[in-house]
C-alpha positions in Angstrom: 10.9 10.5 5.0 10.6 14.5 4.6 10.2 13.9 0.7 7.7 11.0 1.0 5.5 13.1 3.5 5.8 16.3 0.8 5.5 14.1 -2.4 2.5 12.0 -1.2 -1.2 12.8 -0.2 -0.6 10.7 2.8 -3.2 12.8 4.9 -5.8 12.3 2.1 -5.5 8.5 2.0 -5.3 8.1 6.2 -8.8 9.6 5.9 -9.9 6.7 4.4 -8.4 4.3 7.1 -10.9 3.0 9.8 -10.8 4.7 12.9 -10.5 1.5 14.7 -9.5 -2.2 14.1 -6.6 -4.2 12.8 -4.4 -2.2 10.0 -1.6 -3.7 7.7 0.5 -1.5 6.0 2.4 -3.4 3.3 5.7 -2.0 2.2 5.8 0.2 5.1 9.3 1.4 4.3 10.6 3.9 6.9 7.2 3.7 9.0 5.8 7.1 8.2 2.6 6.3 7.4 2.2 3.4 9.6 3.5 5.4 12.7 0.7 8.4 11.8 -2.0 5.8 11.6 -1.0 4.7 14.9 -0.4 8.1 16.5 -3.9 9.6 15.0 -6.0 7.1 16.6 -5.0 4.7 19.6 -7.8 2.3 18.8 -6.0 1.3 15.8 -3.7 -1.7 16.0 -1.2 -1.2 13.1 1.1 -4.1 11.9 4.0 -2.6 9.6 5.3 -4.9 6.9 8.5 -4.4 4.4 11.2 -6.6 3.3 13.9 -4.2 3.8 15.5 -4.7 7.4 17.1 -1.3 7.8 13.9 0.4 7.0 12.0 -1.7 9.4 14.5 -1.1 12.0 14.1 2.9 11.4 10.4 2.8 11.6 10.4 0.9 14.7 13.0 3.0 16.3 10.6 6.0 15.2 7.4 4.4 16.6 9.0 3.3 19.9 6.8 5.1 22.0 3.8 4.0 20.1 2.1 0.9 22.0 -0.3 0.1 19.0 2.0 -0.5 16.0 4.6 -3.0 15.5 6.8 -4.1 12.7 7.4 -7.2 10.6 10.4 -7.9 8.2 9.4 -9.7 5.3 6.9 -10.1 2.4 3.0 -10.4 2.5 3.6 -14.2 3.3 4.8 -12.9 6.9 1.3 -11.8 7.5 -0.4 -15.0 6.6 -2.8 -16.2 9.3 -3.5 -12.5 10.4 -7.2 -11.0 10.0 -7.3 -7.4 8.8 -10.1 -4.7 9.0 -8.1 -2.6 6.6 -4.8 -3.3 4.5 -2.8 -0.3 2.8 -0.4 -0.7 -0.1 1.1 2.6 -0.8 3.3 2.9 -3.8 4.6 -0.8 -4.1 2.7 -2.6 -7.0 5.0 -0.5 -9.6 7.9 -2.4 -8.1 6.3 -6.0 -8.7 6.3 -8.0 -12.3 2.6 -8.9 -13.3 2.6 -12.6 -11.5 3.7 -10.8 -8.2 1.4 -8.0 -8.3 -1.6 -10.9 -8.6 -0.1 -12.5 -5.9 0.3 -9.6 -3.3 -3.6 -8.3 -4.2 -4.9 -12.1 -4.0 -3.2 -12.4 -0.4 -4.5 -9.2 0.7 -7.9 -10.2 -0.2 -7.5 -13.4 1.8 -6.3 -11.7 4.8 -9.3 -9.0 4.8 -11.9 -9.4 7.4 -15.4 -9.6 5.6 -16.3 -5.8 5.1 -12.9 -5.0 5.2 -11.3 -2.4 2.9 -8.0 -2.5 0.9 -6.7 1.1 0.1 -4.3 0.6 -2.9 -2.2 3.8 -3.7 -0.5 3.7 -7.0 0.0 5.9 -10.0 -2.0 6.4 -13.4 0.0 6.5 -16.7 -2.0 9.6 -17.5 -1.7 12.3 -17.7 1.7 11.5 -19.9 3.9 14.3 -18.3 3.0 13.4 -14.8 3.5 9.7 -15.5 7.1 10.8 -16.8 8.0 12.7 -14.1 7.2 9.6 -11.7 9.1 6.9 -14.1 12.2 9.1 -13.7 11.9 9.6 -10.1 11.4 6.0 -9.5 14.3 5.1 -12.0 16.5 6.9 -9.9 15.6 5.4 -6.7 15.3 1.9 -7.9 18.9 2.2 -9.6 20.4 3.7 -7.0 19.2 1.1 -4.7 17.3 3.3 -2.2 14.3 1.6 -3.3 13.8 -2.3 -3.7 12.2 -3.6 -6.9 12.6 -5.7 -10.0 12.2 -3.3 -12.4 9.4 -0.7 -13.2 6.0 -2.3 -13.8 3.4 0.5 -14.3 -0.1 -0.1 -14.9 -3.0 2.0 -16.1 -6.0 3.0 -14.2 -8.0 0.5 -16.3 -5.4 -2.4 -15.8 -5.6 -1.8 -12.0 -9.2 -1.8 -11.9 -9.4 -5.0 -14.3 -7.1 -6.9 -12.0 -8.8 -6.0 -8.7 -12.2 -6.8 -10.1 -10.8 -10.2 -11.4 -9.5 -10.8 -8.0 -13.1 -10.2 -6.8 -13.0 -6.7 -5.4 -15.6 -3.9 -5.8 -13.4 -0.8 -6.8 -13.9 3.1 -6.2 -11.3 5.3 -7.5 -10.4 8.4 -6.2 -7.7 10.9 -8.1 -5.2 12.4 -5.5 -3.3 14.6 -8.2 -4.2 18.0 -6.8 -1.0 20.1 -7.5 1.4 17.2 -7.0 3.4 16.5 -10.6 2.4 12.8 -10.0 -0.7 11.1 -11.3 -1.6 9.9 -8.0 -4.4 7.3 -7.7 -6.2 5.6 -4.7 -8.1 2.3 -5.2 -10.7 2.0 -2.6 -11.4 -2.0 -2.7 -13.7 -4.1 -1.0 -14.3 -7.7 -1.2 -17.6 -8.3 -3.5 -20.6 -9.4 -1.7 -18.7 -8.7 1.6 -17.3 -12.4 1.5 -13.6 -13.9 0.9 -12.3 -15.8 -1.8 -8.8 -17.7 -1.7 -6.7 -17.3 -4.8 -3.3 -17.0 -5.6 -2.3 -17.2 -1.9 -3.5 -20.6 -0.9 
């Protein structure tokens, strides 16, 4: 969790999360970001979701004093039936093959309230040296079993943008590289026209 805090610009991402409403954090891991969102603003109601049972248990223990965060173990399907003002997906997509990326993002589109926002944090494939640092680190994490995934499936900024637009999102991209040796990107995604469209998750 300490490494996650140091290596990812979580504070910058949190600034784009609405101050109140229903928030879904997909792939929450040990709950560092989920608990931080709940602690920062009691008007947020945070649902933290991850497929790894031990990580969910650790996040739940860390957030046990926070009445506005709850944890679910499972994939995006475990959140079906919910409706959220914001959904955050931080450093998850690179672990999913293309069809699963699309399914996850389509489900997020369906789960958003009209006017809601999807905040997708991922990495670009440029500059090349930063991408190689990221790839090496994630290869170690996945091969050691510390991160669940089905190989590494990185997309470029252009590929992410094309996928999101195809699913009906209007997209703004913010670079969060700063001094980090990682090509951090934040995609701020809103349903085009403010409406909802069901695809891939119906």
